[in-house]
C-alpha positions in Angstrom: 2.3 1.5 5.6 1.8 1.6 3.1 -0.8 2.8 1.2 0.8 1.8 -9.5 -3.4 5.0 -23.0 -2.1 5.7 -26.2 -1.7 9.8 -26.1 0.6 12.4 -25.3 0.0 13.1 -21.7 0.3 16.9 -21.0 -0.7 20.0 -22.8 2.2 22.0 -24.3 3.8 23.6 -20.8 2.1 21.1 -18.4 4.3 19.2 -15.7 3.3 16.0 -13.9 5.7 17.6 -11.1 3.8 20.9 -9.8 6.0 23.1 -9.4 8.3 22.2 -12.3 5.9 23.9 -14.9 2.1 24.9 -15.4 -0.8 25.0 -17.6 -1.7 28.1 -19.8 -5.0 28.1 -17.7 -5.3 29.2 -14.2 -7.6 28.1 -11.7 -10.0 30.9 -9.8 -10.1 30.7 -6.0 -13.6 30.3 -5.3 -14.5 27.0 -3.8 -17.1 24.3 -4.8 -19.3 25.1 -1.6 -19.3 28.7 -2.2 -20.1 28.2 -6.0 -23.0 25.7 -5.1 -24.3 28.7 -2.8 -24.2 31.1 -4.6 -26.1 29.1 -7.2 -23.8 29.9 -10.1 -23.2 26.9 -12.9 -20.4 25.4 -12.7 -18.7 25.5 -16.5 -16.6 22.8 -17.8 -13.2 24.1 -18.7 -10.0 23.2 -18.6 -11.0 20.0 -21.0 -8.5 20.5 -23.3 -6.1 19.4 -20.2 -8.5 16.8 -18.8 -8.8 14.9 -22.1 -5.5 14.6 -22.3 -4.4 13.6 -19.3 -7.0 10.9 -19.2 -5.0 9.3 -21.0 -2.2 8.8 -18.5 -4.5 6.0 -17.0 -4.4 2.5 -18.5 -7.5 0.4 -18.1 -7.0 -3.3 -16.4 -9.6 -5.7 -15.6 -9.4 -7.1 -12.0 -10.3 -11.0 -12.4 -9.2 -13.9 -11.1 -9.4 -17.9 -11.0 -12.9 -18.4 -9.8 -11.9 -22.4 -10.4 -9.6 -22.0 -7.2 -12.8 -20.6 -4.4 -15.6 -23.1 -3.5 -19.4 -22.3 -4.2 -20.0 -21.2 -1.1 -16.7 -18.7 -1.5 -18.1 -17.1 -4.4 -21.7 -16.3 -2.8 -19.5 -15.1 0.1 -17.6 -12.8 -2.6 -20.5 -10.0 -3.4 -21.1 -9.7 0.0 -17.8 -8.3 0.2 -17.8 -5.7 -2.9 -20.7 -4.3 -1.3 -18.8 -3.4 1.8 -15.8 -2.4 -0.1 -18.3 -0.1 -1.8 -19.2 1.3 1.0 -16.0 2.8 1.6 -15.7 4.3 -1.6 -18.9 6.2 -0.3 -17.1 7.1 3.0 -14.1 8.7 1.2 -15.8 10.3 -1.4 -16.7 12.6 1.9 -13.9 12.6 3.4 -11.9 13.8 0.1 -14.7 15.9 -1.5 -18.4 15.6 -0.2 -19.7 18.1 -2.8 -18.9 15.1 -5.6 -23.2 15.2 -6.4 -23.7 19.2 -7.0 -20.2 18.7 -8.6 -21.1 16.2 -11.6 -24.3 17.3 -12.0 -23.2 21.1 -12.8 -21.0 18.9 -15.2 -21.4 18.7 -19.2 -18.5 17.2 -20.2 -18.2 13.6 -19.7 -15.0 12.8 -19.4 -14.0 15.8 -16.9 -17.0 14.0 -14.8 -14.7 10.8 -15.5 -11.6 12.6 -14.0 -13.0 13.8 -11.4 -14.1 10.4 -10.6 -10.6 9.3 -11.2 -9.3 11.2 -8.9 -11.9 11.6 -6.2 -12.3 15.2 -6.6 -11.5 18.4 -9.1 -7.7 18.1 -8.1 -5.0 16.1 -10.4 -3.8 13.5 -7.7 -0.9 12.8 -10.0 0.3 16.2 -10.9 0.4 18.1 -7.5 -3.9 18.3 -6.6 -3.7 20.5 -9.8 -7.6 22.0 -9.9 -8.8 21.2 -12.9 -12.3 22.8 -13.1 -12.7 26.7 -12.8 -13.8 28.0 -10.0 -12.1 25.3 -8.1 -9.1 26.2 -5.7 -6.5 24.3 -4.1 -7.1 21.2 -2.0 -7.5 22.0 1.7 -4.2 20.0 3.3 -6.8 18.6 5.6 -9.5 17.4 3.3 -12.9 17.4 5.5 -11.1 16.4 8.8 -10.8 19.7 9.7 -13.1 23.2 9.8 -13.0 24.7 6.6 -10.2 27.5 6.9 -8.7 26.8 9.7 -5.1 26.5 10.4 -2.6 24.1 11.7 -1.6 26.7 14.6 -5.3 26.5 15.6 -5.2 23.2 16.1 -2.0 22.9 17.9 -2.9 25.3 20.2 -6.5 24.1 20.8 -7.3 22.5 24.4 -9.2 19.7 22.4 -8.8 16.4 24.0 -6.9 13.9 21.7 -7.2 16.2 19.2 -4.7 13.4 16.5 -7.1 10.5 17.2 -6.8 8.9 13.6 -11.1 8.0 13.6 -12.4 11.5 14.3 -13.1 14.5 13.0 -13.1 17.8 14.4 -15.5 20.3 14.0 -16.7 23.6 14.7 -19.8 25.4 15.9 -21.3 28.8 15.7 -19.7 30.1 18.5 -16.7 29.1 17.4 -16.0 25.9 19.8 -13.9 23.1 18.6 -15.0 19.6 19.3 -14.2 15.9 18.1 -16.8 13.5 16.8 -15.8 9.5 16.3 -16.6 8.5 12.9 -18.7 5.6 13.7 -21.1 9.0 14.7 -20.2 11.1 11.8 -20.5 8.1 9.4 -23.2 5.8 11.7 -25.6 5.2 8.6 -23.0 3.9 6.1 -21.1 1.4 8.6 -23.7 0.2 10.0 -24.8 -1.2 6.6 -21.0 -2.7 6.1 -21.0 -3.8 9.4 -24.0 -5.8 8.4 -22.2 -7.3 5.2 -19.7 -8.3 7.0 -22.0 -10.2 9.7 -23.3 -11.8 6.6 -19.9 -12.6 5.0 -19.5 -14.6 8.9 -22.2 -16.8 8.8 -21.5 -18.2 5.3 -17.7 -18.6 5.6 -16.2 -22.4 6.8 -13.2 -20.7 7.6 -12.9 -20.2 11.7 -10.2 -17.6 11.6 -11.9 -15.3 8.6 -15.3 -16.1 10.8 -14.0 -14.1 14.0 -12.3 -11.3 11.7 -15.2 -10.6 10.0 -17.3 -10.3 13.4 -14.4 -8.6 15.2 -13.9 -6.2 11.9 -17.8 -5.3 11.7 -18.1 -4.6 15.3 -14.8 -2.4 14.8 -16.3 -0.5 12.4 -19.3 0.8 14.7 -17.0 1.7 17.8 -13.9 2.8 16.2 -11.4 0.3 18.3 -9.6 -1.8 15.7 -7.0 -3.4 17.7 -8.9 -6.8 18.2 -9.8 -7.3 14.5 -5.9 -6.3 13.5 -5.0 -8.8 15.8 -8.0 -11.3 14.5 -6.8 -10.8 11.1 -3.0 -11.0 11.6 -4.1 -14.9 12.9 -5.7 -15.7 9.8 -3.5 -18.8 8.1 -5.9 -20.6 6.2 -8.6 -18.6 4.2 -8.5 -17.7 0.6 -10.7 -15.5 0.6 -9.5 -11.9 2.6 -10.8 -8.4 2.5 -9.1 -5.7 4.1 -11.3 -2.4 5.4 -12.2 0.0 7.6 -10.4 3.5 7.8 -6.5 2.9 7.6 -3.5 4.7 6.0 -3.6 9.1 6.5 -2.2 10.0 3.5 -5.5 12.4 3.1 -4.8 13.9 6.1 -2.0 16.2 4.2 -2.3 18.8 7.4 -1.3 16.5 10.5 -0.8 13.2 8.8 -3.0 11.9 11.8 -6.6 11.1 9.9 -7.4 7.9 8.3 -8.9 7.3 5.2 -11.4 4.2 4.6 -10.8 2.1 1.9 -11.1 -1.4 1.1 -9.1 -4.4 -1.0 -11.0 -7.6 -1.8 -8.3 -10.3 -2.3 -8.1 -13.9 -3.2 -5.2 -15.4 -2.1 -2.4 -17.4 -4.5 -1.7 -20.3 -1.9 1.5 -21.3 -4.6 3.1 -18.0 -4.6 1.9 -17.1 -0.7 4.4 -20.4 0.3 7.6 -19.7 -2.1 7.6 -15.9 0.3 6.5 -17.3 4.0 10.5 -18.2 4.9 11.5 -14.1 4.7 9.9 -13.0 8.1 12.2 -14.8 9.8 15.1 -13.1 8.8 13.8 -10.4 9.9 15.5 -10.3 12.8 19.6 -10.9 11.8 18.9 -8.0 9.1 17.9 -5.8 11.6 21.4 -6.4 13.5 23.3 -5.7 10.0 21.3 -2.2 9.2 23.7 0.4 8.0 23.2 2.8 11.1 24.9 3.7 14.6 24.2 0.7 17.0 21.4 3.2 18.9 18.8 3.0 15.9 18.8 -0.8 15.5 18.2 -1.7 18.8 14.3 -2.8 18.1 13.5 -6.6 17.3 11.3 -6.5 14.7 8.1 -9.1 15.1 8.4 -12.3 13.4 4.8 -13.6 13.8 4.3 -11.6 10.2 3.2 -13.1 7.0 4.2 -12.8 3.5 1.2 -13.8 1.1 0.4 -13.1 -2.6 -3.1 -12.4 -3.6 -5.2 -11.5 -6.9 -6.8 -8.2 -5.8 -9.9 -8.3 -7.1 -11.9 -4.9 -6.0 -9.9 -2.0 -5.1 -12.0 1.2 -3.2 -11.8 4.3 -1.2 -8.5 5.7 -0.7 -6.0 3.0 -2.1 -8.4 3.5 -6.0 -7.2 7.1 -5.4 -3.8 8.3 -7.1 -1.0 5.6 -7.6 -2.8 2.2 -7.2 -1.2 0.5 -4.6 0.2 -3.2 -5.7 1.8 -3.8 -2.0 0.6 -3.7 1.3 1.6 -3.8 4.8 -0.5 -3.7 7.6 -1.6 -3.2 10.6 -0.1 0.0 10.6 -0.4 0.3 14.4 2.8 0.6 15.9 2.8 -1.3 19.2 0.9 -4.3 17.0 3.8 -4.4 14.6 6.4 -4.8 17.5 4.5 -7.5 19.2 3.0 -9.2 16.1 4.3 -8.1 13.3 2.7 -7.7 9.8 0.9 -9.1 6.8 2.6 -7.7 3.9 0.4 -8.4 0.7 1.5 -8.9 -2.2 -0.9 -7.8 -5.0 0.5 -9.9 -8.0 -2.1 -9.3 -10.5 -1.8 -5.3 -10.3 1.9 -5.5 -9.8 2.2 -7.9 -13.5 -0.4 -5.2 -14.9 2.1 -2.3 -13.6 5.3 -4.0 -14.8 4.0 -5.0 -18.2 2.1 -2.0 -19.7 4.7 0.8 -17.7 7.7 -0.6 -16.1 8.8 -2.0 -19.4 7.9 0.1 -21.7 10.3 3.2 -19.5 12.8 0.8 -19.0 12.8 0.4 -23.4 12.9 4.7 -23.6 15.3 5.6 -20.2 17.6 2.1 -19.2 20.8 2.5 -21.5 20.3 -0.1 -23.8 23.0 -2.5 -23.0 21.1 -3.0 -19.3 17.7 -3.4 -20.6 18.4 -7.1 -21.0 18.2 -6.9 -16.5 14.8 -5.8 -16.3 12.4 -9.2 -15.2 9.2 -9.0 -13.4 10.8 -11.5 -10.5 12.7 -8.5 -9.8 10.2 -5.9 -9.5 8.6 -8.5 -7.6 10.8 -8.8 -4.9 11.7 -5.1 -4.9 7.7 -4.4 -4.4 7.9 -7.1 -2.1 11.0 -6.3 -0.3 9.6 -2.8 0.4 6.9 -3.8 2.3 8.8 -6.4 4.3 11.1 -3.3 5.2 8.5 -1.3 6.9 9.2 -3.6 9.3 12.6 -2.9 10.0 14.4 0.2 11.6 12.7 2.1 14.4 9.4 2.7 15.3 10.2 4.8 18.5 12.8 7.8 18.5 16.0 7.6 20.4 15.1 10.9 21.7 12.4 10.7 24.0 10.1 11.9 21.4 7.4 9.1 21.3 7.2 7.0 18.0 8.5 8.1 14.9 5.0 9.0 13.4 4.1 11.1 16.1 7.1 13.1 16.4 7.5 13.6 12.4 3.2 14.1 11.8 3.1 15.3 8.6 6.5 14.5 7.4 6.7 11.2 8.4 4.5 9.6 5.4 6.6 10.2 2.9 10.3 9.3 4.7 8.4 5.8 6.0 8.1 5.1 2.3 11.3 6.4 1.6 13.0 3.7 4.4 11.0 1.4 3.1 12.1 1.5 -0.4 15.9 1.7 0.0 15.5 -1.1 3.1 13.9 -3.2 0.6 16.8 -3.1 -1.6 18.8 -3.8 1.1 17.3 -7.0 2.0 17.6 -7.4 -1.4 21.2 -7.3 -1.4 21.8 -9.3 2.1 19.9 -12.2 1.0 21.2 -12.7 -2.2 24.9 -12.6 -0.7 23.0 -15.3 2.0 22.0 -17.3 -0.9 18.7 -17.1 0.1 17.6 -15.6 -3.0 18.1 -16.6 -6.5 19.3 -14.0 -9.2 22.1 -11.7 -10.1 22.1 -8.0 -8.2 22.4 -6.4 -11.6 18.9 -7.6 -12.5 17.6 -6.1 -8.8 19.3 -3.0 -8.7 18.4 -2.4 -12.7 14.9 -3.1 -12.0 15.0 -1.0 -8.5 16.2 2.3 -11.1 13.9 1.4 -13.6 11.0 2.0 -10.4 12.3 4.8 -9.9 11.6 6.4 -12.9 8.1 5.2 -12.5 7.1 6.2 -9.8 8.7 9.5 -9.6 5.9 10.5 -12.2 3.4 9.8 -9.2 4.2 13.7 -8.5 4.9 15.9 -5.8 1.4 15.3 -3.7 1.8 11.6 -3.5 4.3 10.1 -0.1 5.4 7.4 -3.0 6.7 10.2 -5.5 8.4 12.6 -3.0 10.3 9.5 -1.6 11.6 8.3 -4.8 12.4 11.9 -5.7 14.6 11.5 -2.6 16.1 8.7 -3.8 16.7 9.5 -7.2 18.2 13.0 -6.5 20.4 11.2 -3.4 22.1 8.5 -6.0 21.9 11.0 -8.7 24.5 12.6 -6.2 26.5 9.9 -5.0 27.0 9.3 -9.1 25.2 6.1 -8.3 23.7 6.4 -12.2 24.6 8.0 -14.3 23.0 9.8 -17.6 24.2 8.7 -20.9 24.7 11.5 -24.2 21.7 9.6 -25.6 19.4 10.7 -22.6 19.2 6.9 -21.0 20.2 6.1 -17.4 22.7 3.5 -16.8 23.8 2.5 -13.5 27.5 2.4 -11.6 26.3 -1.2 -9.7 29.3 -0.5 -7.3 28.3 2.6 -6.4 24.7 1.9 -6.1 25.4 -0.6 -3.8 27.9 2.4 -1.6 24.3 5.2 -1.7 21.8 2.3 -1.5 24.0 2.1 2.3 24.1 5.4 3.0 21.0 6.5 2.1 19.9 3.8 4.6 21.9 5.2 7.5 20.5 9.2 6.2 17.0 8.0 6.6 17.3 5.6 9.9 19.2 8.3 12.1 16.5 11.5 10.8 13.4 8.8 11.7 15.4 8.1 15.4 15.6 12.0 16.0 12.6 12.5 15.2 13.6 15.7 14.0 10.5 17.4 12.3 12.2 20.3 11.2 15.0 18.8 10.1 13.3 16.6 7.5 11.2 19.2 6.3 14.6 20.8 5.0 15.5 17.1 3.9 12.2 17.4 1.8 12.2 20.4 0.5 16.1 19.9 -0.8 15.7 16.0 -1.6 12.3 15.6 -3.0 11.9 17.5 -5.7 12.3 17.2 -9.7 14.9 18.7 -12.0 14.1 20.5 -15.4 16.3 17.7 -16.9 14.4 14.5 -15.6 11.1 16.1 -15.9 12.4 16.3 -20.1 13.0 12.5 -19.6 9.5 12.1 -17.9 7.8 14.6 -21.0 9.8 12.0 -23.1 7.6 9.3 -21.7 4.4 11.3 -22.4 4.8 11.7 -25.8 5.3 8.1 -26.3 2.4 7.4 -24.6 3.4 5.2 -21.4 0.8 5.7 -18.8 1.8 6.5 -15.7 -0.9 4.1 -13.9 -4.0 2.0 -14.0 -7.3 2.8 -13.5 -9.6 -0.8 -12.9 -12.8 -2.5 -14.4 -13.6 -4.4 -11.1 -16.6 -5.5 -9.8 -19.8 -9.0 -9.7 -19.7 -8.2 -13.7 -16.5 -8.5 -14.6 -15.8 -11.2 -12.3 -18.7 -13.3 -12.9 -20.4 -13.9 -9.9 -23.3 -12.9 -8.2 
């Protein structure tokens, strides 16, 4: 896939990107669990850091036009939100099971708030920096694997189906590893969520939505999501929607294998969705023209996909942690993608909030004055939209016999796939403009893309999207696709931007097609980094009080439904 304040952002000497600076405070190595067992009270610390970091977020109220909903749909909406809230609880169990004991031990209310934003005591937009004394580094495997276990131990183990995305690995007192399915580990919560979806299914009058809700309710109870994924793609006439379940694998930084629980509750914007419908049918032709060797573009993209616009009225779990998603491309199952396609969901209200509150102020500060006129929302919307469409382009299976790209690249797959979608989205925009299927000036799309890079690199080294954007920024800089002016602003060279776009597209597709994990890791270490010069420019944004991302005021009370 998938899976965007007013005061200074940082303490003196702090960096938003891990490795490029640190705070004057350092965290210890004692874990939260050991702190609880010894009975030692967790002290509120690093408060100045936390209080400043809270200001990187702008609060956005998630609403929609309820007049577009029937009376029956307004009754269904609270049920969907309740089911989503259960996914939020489950993600906490996956990301940081000690939430309640940690929050109870803390006295500072702002530190508590920051823990809740980050789903744990690690700053997700600052390279997972711990912000509470006594908390060590964030475990790469979250709670998906036994504490302290190494990658090598799991790779060498004889455990069957060890990379099953809907399971955890546990170790007993004898050291024996076992695989336990999610539907057993989280049985009580999943039963409640399943029941809520069944209730909603009974109430809905839309046949496609009814079928999906029932199948998804069953899937939560058996971890077999294929039938519900197909049913979700088959829905055409529904106004309400819910994306729910264990979906993205970003939280598993050990293997990129385990999925995390999340939910989006959505209301379709029919007018905007109709405008977007035509583009998916153009995927096969665009695939043929990809700027890469023929063997890397022989796959035929699915065209039974949909491109829709929504107002999102509730985020829960994984998608609500760290940088907030503004567009979704699902399902992630490569077989379904090839057979059926995907649905690209543009979260229009969240996207507009990020554009107005973040991207425009960034452009005013860092984009060359003569090119600021090229920044507009339609270009931002298109760039984000075609990022999601571009997930369907390229290559899903390696050309070297190593299976699917995701399997071959493991923990290196996520950030590279996001980088592919970024650059092929821009390739699509360029191609569709030439064909007359998209309107506007290429300068607006390229300049807005540049501003988008400067927005997204602020998400940090722990984010797949942040790493992807760092790679793109550094590649484009090397190719002189933009220059940094003496005034400290960025100016796009439109011809070189186009050339760099094609060259980066070719490089990423080749890396994916070869399935060489070591080669991708080398690229990550070389390119997915931030320079001191860029960091200084990003720090300027902090001093101007420009937020990095948004948090949401959401729920039935905000919507006015009961």
